[in-house]
C-alpha positions as CSV (number, residue, x, y, z in Angstrom):
1,M,-26.1,2.9,7.7
2,D,-29.2,2.0,5.5
3,I,-29.6,4.2,2.3
4,R,-33.2,5.0,1.5
5,V,-35.2,6.9,-1.1
6,G,-34.7,10.6,-0.5
7,D,-31.4,10.4,1.0
8,K,-28.5,12.6,-0.1
9,V,-25.6,10.4,-1.0
10,R,-22.1,10.4,-2.4
11,S,-21.3,7.5,-4.9
12,Y,-17.6,6.9,-5.6
13,D,-16.5,5.9,-9.0
14,F,-13.7,3.6,-7.6
15,N,-13.8,1.8,-4.3
16,H,-10.1,2.2,-3.6
17,M,-10.2,6.1,-4.2
18,R,-12.4,7.9,-1.7
19,D,-10.8,11.3,-1.6
20,A,-13.2,14.2,-1.2
21,A,-10.9,16.6,-2.9
22,G,-7.7,16.6,-4.9
23,E,-6.7,14.8,-8.2
24,H,-8.0,11.5,-7.0
25,A,-11.5,12.6,-6.1
26,C,-14.0,10.9,-8.5
27,Y,-17.7,10.7,-7.4
28,I,-21.2,12.0,-7.8
29,E,-23.4,13.4,-5.2
30,G,-27.2,13.4,-5.5
31,V,-30.5,12.2,-4.1
32,V,-31.7,8.6,-4.2
33,Q,-34.8,8.6,-6.4
34,E,-35.7,4.9,-6.1
35,I,-34.1,1.5,-5.9
36,V,-34.5,-0.5,-9.2
37,N,-33.4,-3.9,-10.5
38,A,-31.1,-3.5,-13.5
39,S,-28.4,-5.4,-15.1
40,G,-29.0,-8.3,-12.8
41,C,-28.9,-6.6,-9.4
42,N,-30.7,-3.9,-7.3
43,R,-29.3,-0.4,-7.9
44,Y,-29.7,3.1,-6.4
45,K,-31.2,5.5,-9.0
46,I,-29.4,8.7,-8.1
47,R,-30.2,12.1,-9.7
48,C,-26.8,13.9,-9.8
49,T,-26.5,17.4,-8.1
50,R,-22.8,17.5,-8.2
51,R,-20.1,15.6,-10.1
52,I,-16.3,15.6,-9.4
53,F,-13.9,13.8,-11.8
54,A,-10.2,13.9,-11.2
55,G,-10.8,16.6,-8.6
56,E,-12.6,18.9,-11.0
57,P,-16.3,19.7,-11.2
58,E,-18.1,18.2,-14.2
59,I,-21.1,20.6,-14.6
60,K,-22.5,18.8,-17.6
61,D,-23.4,15.7,-15.5
62,V,-25.7,17.6,-13.1
63,G,-29.1,16.3,-13.5
64,K,-28.2,13.0,-15.1
65,E,-29.1,9.7,-13.5
66,Y,-26.7,7.2,-12.2
67,F,-27.2,3.6,-11.2
68,P,-24.6,2.2,-8.8
69,P,-25.2,-1.2,-7.2
70,V,-26.8,-1.3,-3.8
71,N,-24.1,-1.6,-1.1
72,G,-23.5,-5.2,-0.2
73,T,-24.0,-6.4,-3.8
74,P,-21.3,-9.2,-4.5
75,T,-18.5,-8.1,-6.9
76,V,-16.8,-10.1,-9.7
77,F,-13.7,-10.3,-7.4
78,G,-15.4,-11.8,-4.4
79,G,-16.0,-8.7,-2.3
80,L,-19.1,-6.6,-1.7
81,T,-19.9,-3.2,-3.0
82,S,-19.7,-0.3,-0.6
83,F,-19.4,2.7,-3.1
84,V,-22.4,4.7,-1.8
85,E,-22.3,6.8,1.3
86,K,-25.1,8.8,2.9
87,I,-24.3,12.4,3.4
88,P,-24.9,13.7,6.9
89,E,-27.6,16.5,7.0
């Protein structure tokens, strides 16, 4: 599923931990503002509307911008990134 500017998304901190709730839940939710080139690759610029870390809300992070790599970007370990998911409306 393609992710575009204006989409609501969830970006996981850790690819192997994709729990939506509980002590292993670590992610931000927000809206893709644009796609930028930074640190050598294309990245989603996401304005955070909700942040969960270790299963707990982190209110201080709401409104901040996050820049995860665009899905399909090669990783250091030979895989491809897939940390960002579109949230169904």
